[in-house]
N, C-alpha and C positions, 0 to 999 in steps of 0.2 A: 522278459526280453522285449526290446522295442521292435515294433514292426513298421516298415516303411509302406507308403501308399495311402490310398483313401481310408479315412476313418469313418465308421458307421456310428450313428447315434445310439443304437442298441445292438447287442449281440444276441445270438440264439438263446443264451442262458438267462438273460436278465428280463425284468419286467418292462413293459412298454413305457416310454418316457413319460407319458401323461398319466400313468396309473397312480401316481402319488398325489394327484389333485392339482398339479402345477401345469401351466400352459407352457409349452416349449416351442420357441420360434428360432429357426436357424438363420444366421446372419447371411444375407444375400448381397452384401455390398451396396452399390449405388449405381445409377444409370451412367455415370461417367467412368466406370471402372471396367466392367466386363460386358460382353454381349449377353443377351437373354439366353441364347443357345448354350453358351459356355457355362453360365451360371446354373441353368437347369441341369446340365450334366453333373456339375459339382454337388448340387443339392441332392440329386438322386443318389449319388455315390455316398453322400454323408448320412443318408437315412431319412430324408424328408417324409417318407411314408409313415414314420413313427413319431413325427412332430405335428403340432397343431397347424403350423404354417411356417412362414419366413418373415424376417424383418428386413427393412430397407432403410438406407441412409443413416445408419447408426454412427453417431459422432461425425457426421459430414454435413455439408451445407447445400446439397442439391435441393432445388425447390420442391415443395410438396406436389405441385402439378407434374413436374418431370418424373419424380419418384413414383407417383401414382400410375402414370401412363406406362412406365417401364415395368412396374410390378404387375400391372394387369396382364401385360404380354407374357411375363414370366409365369404368372399364375396359370395362364391358359396352357402353357407347355408342361405344367405340373399337375394337370387334372383339376384346375380351378381351386388350388389351395388358397386359403386366406392369408393375409399379410398385415403387418403393422408398419407404420412409417415413423421414424424418429424426427421430430420437428424442433428439437431442443436448441438448434443453432442455425436453422435455415431461413430465418425471417428476411434476410437480404439476398439469399441465393449464394451461389458459389462465386469465387473470384473470377473476373472476366479474363478471357484469353489464356494463353499458355503462360504459366508462372515460372519465373526463374528464381524467385525468392521463397525460402521456407516460411517466412513470416506472413505470406499470403494465405497459408493453410494452417500454420501452427500458431495458435493463440493470436489470430489477426485482430486488428482493431475493427475491421469491417465485418461484423457478425451481429446477429440479433436472434432473440427468441422467435420461433415460428408460431404456428397455430397452437392454441391451448390443447392439452391432452383431452381426449374424449373417446368414448366408444360409440357415440351417436354420430357417425361419419356421413351417413346418407350416400355413400359411394359403394357400389358393388365390389365385393371382395376385400374391402378395407375394414379390418376388424377394429382398428384403433389408431389414433394419432397419439404418440407418447413422447415424453421427454426421457429417452433412455439414457443418454449421457447426462449426468446431473449438471444443470446449468451452473456455470462457475468453475467446473472442474477443468484444470489446466491440461493442455495437450502434452506438457513436458517442459524441458529446459529450452524454451524458445519464446520469442515475442515478449520479452521482458520478465518471464517467469523462470524460476529456478528448478521447479520439479512439477509433478503431475497432481499435486494436491489442490484442494479448493482454493480459489483465488477471489477475494472480494472484488478486485478490479475487473476480473473476467466477468463475474456475475453482474456488476454494475453496467458494464459494457453491453452485455446481452439484453438487459432490461432497458437501458437507456436508448438503444437503437431499435427496439422492437416496434414494428408497424402498429399503429393504433387504429 
């Protein structure tokens, strides 16, 4: 039977999420989506206590700086949990201003790879910078793409626009 309401990462009968040798990070959205207070409540309800930490900016374009500052504040509300940031598409930052067009967010021309993946971040609380969304993976049927598969054009765009 389906149950409505918050879902937890682990229930009372199962093994802890990390017991299989995998690192589990719960998706915390990004700084332009929810407040830190709201996201902390959501992560606590989802079972962050049973996870390694949380991820920020997955498949989004918020800057690494903004993502890091937001995540540090969120981490503080969660007992200093570690976090990772997805930099796979944030090299140019988010679209500016309020957007009325879907193609500003869905397969936009204005996007670029961000910082390279690394675990040597030199930043407190930040476990890694990662490319979680595979570079070149389409957002779906928009921005000149017909589906959510790998797109050579999207990959070339990300690489070609990347800051050097």
